[in-house]
C-alpha positions in Angstrom: 97.4 77.6 141.2 97.3 77.8 137.3 94.7 80.6 137.3 96.7 82.6 139.8 99.8 82.3 137.7 97.8 83.2 134.7 96.2 86.2 136.3 99.7 87.4 137.5 101.2 87.0 133.8 98.3 89.0 132.5 98.9 91.7 135.2 102.6 91.8 134.3 101.8 92.0 130.5 99.5 94.9 131.2 102.1 96.8 133.3 104.7 96.3 130.5 102.3 97.7 127.9 101.3 100.6 130.0 104.8 101.7 130.4 105.3 102.2 126.7 103.7 104.9 124.3 100.2 103.9 123.5 99.1 103.1 120.0 95.7 101.3 120.5 92.6 102.8 119.0 94.5 105.3 117.0 92.1 107.0 114.4 93.9 107.0 110.9 92.8 109.5 108.2 94.2 108.7 104.8 92.7 111.8 103.3 92.5 112.3 99.7 95.6 112.1 97.7 96.5 111.9 94.0 100.1 110.9 94.8 99.7 108.0 97.3 97.4 105.2 97.9 96.5 103.7 101.3 99.1 100.9 100.6 101.8 103.6 100.0 100.7 105.2 103.4 100.4 102.1 105.6 104.2 101.4 105.9 104.9 105.2 106.6 102.2 105.0 109.4 103.6 101.8 110.9 107.1 103.6 111.1 105.4 106.6 113.1 103.6 104.1 115.4 106.8 102.2 115.9 108.7 105.3 116.9 105.6 106.4 119.2 105.8 103.1 121.1 109.0 104.3 122.7 107.5 107.5 124.1 106.9 106.3 127.6 103.4 107.3 129.1 102.2 109.1 126.0 98.9 108.2 124.2 98.4 108.5 120.6 94.9 109.4 119.4 95.1 110.1 115.6 97.4 110.2 112.5 96.2 112.1 109.5 97.7 112.6 106.0 98.9 116.2 105.8 97.9 116.4 101.9 99.8 116.3 98.7 101.0 120.0 98.9 103.9 118.5 101.3 105.5 116.9 98.1 107.5 119.6 96.6 111.0 120.1 95.3 111.8 122.1 98.4 110.7 119.3 100.8 112.5 116.7 98.8 115.7 118.8 99.0 115.1 119.2 102.8 114.7 115.4 103.2 117.9 114.7 101.3 119.9 117.2 103.5 118.5 115.4 106.5 119.4 112.1 105.0 123.0 113.4 104.6 123.1 114.7 108.1 121.9 111.5 109.4 124.4 109.4 107.5 121.6 107.4 105.7 122.9 105.5 102.8 121.1 104.8 99.5 119.7 106.6 96.7 118.5 110.3 96.7 115.1 110.6 98.1 112.3 111.5 95.4 109.2 111.3 97.5 108.1 112.9 100.7 105.0 112.4 102.7 104.0 114.1 106.0 101.4 113.2 108.6 100.0 115.0 111.6 99.2 113.3 114.8 97.3 114.1 118.0 98.5 112.8 121.3 98.5 113.2 125.0 101.6 113.5 127.0 102.5 111.5 130.3 100.5 112.4 133.4 103.6 111.7 135.5 106.4 114.3 135.3 109.1 111.6 135.7 107.9 110.2 132.3 107.3 113.5 130.5 111.0 114.1 129.4 110.7 116.6 126.7 106.9 117.2 126.9 104.8 119.2 129.2 103.0 117.1 131.7 99.5 116.0 131.0 98.9 118.0 127.8 97.2 117.4 124.6 99.5 117.8 121.5 97.9 118.4 118.2 99.1 118.7 114.6 102.5 117.1 115.5 104.3 116.6 112.3 105.9 113.4 110.9 108.1 113.7 107.9 109.1 110.6 105.9 110.8 110.3 102.5 111.8 107.5 99.9 113.4 106.8 96.5 110.7 106.0 93.9 108.6 103.4 95.5 111.2 102.2 98.0 110.9 102.0 101.7 109.8 105.0 103.8 112.4 106.4 106.1 111.2 108.4 109.2 113.5 111.6 109.1 112.1 114.0 111.6 109.1 115.0 113.7 107.6 117.7 115.8 106.0 121.0 115.4 
């Protein structure tokens, strides 16, 4: 009886996990940066993975640092404009980081929502910003 209940619990847990966006076995590429350390990047990656878990039926394959060239006065200004538009409080952003990811969209059209069914998406951008050494905020993503 206990084994049957345990098996039932495991099957239910697996079903719940399968319904969410998959972030297991994600390949992470920190690249080479003169601006950010792995310790700077890890909290940003965690925000991306947290967001992705809500993408029903999608499977995340990789996250890669897009490079130091993403940090510019123009991108900082852009992030601060997004901050205003999203009513995010706090000091002005001074740092920007961008990652690209590859993922597969849901195989079921009912789960696909805004994605093409059963398709590989590559170089999907994730833009985050923070104030000097503060916490990253995920502001926008897409192509």
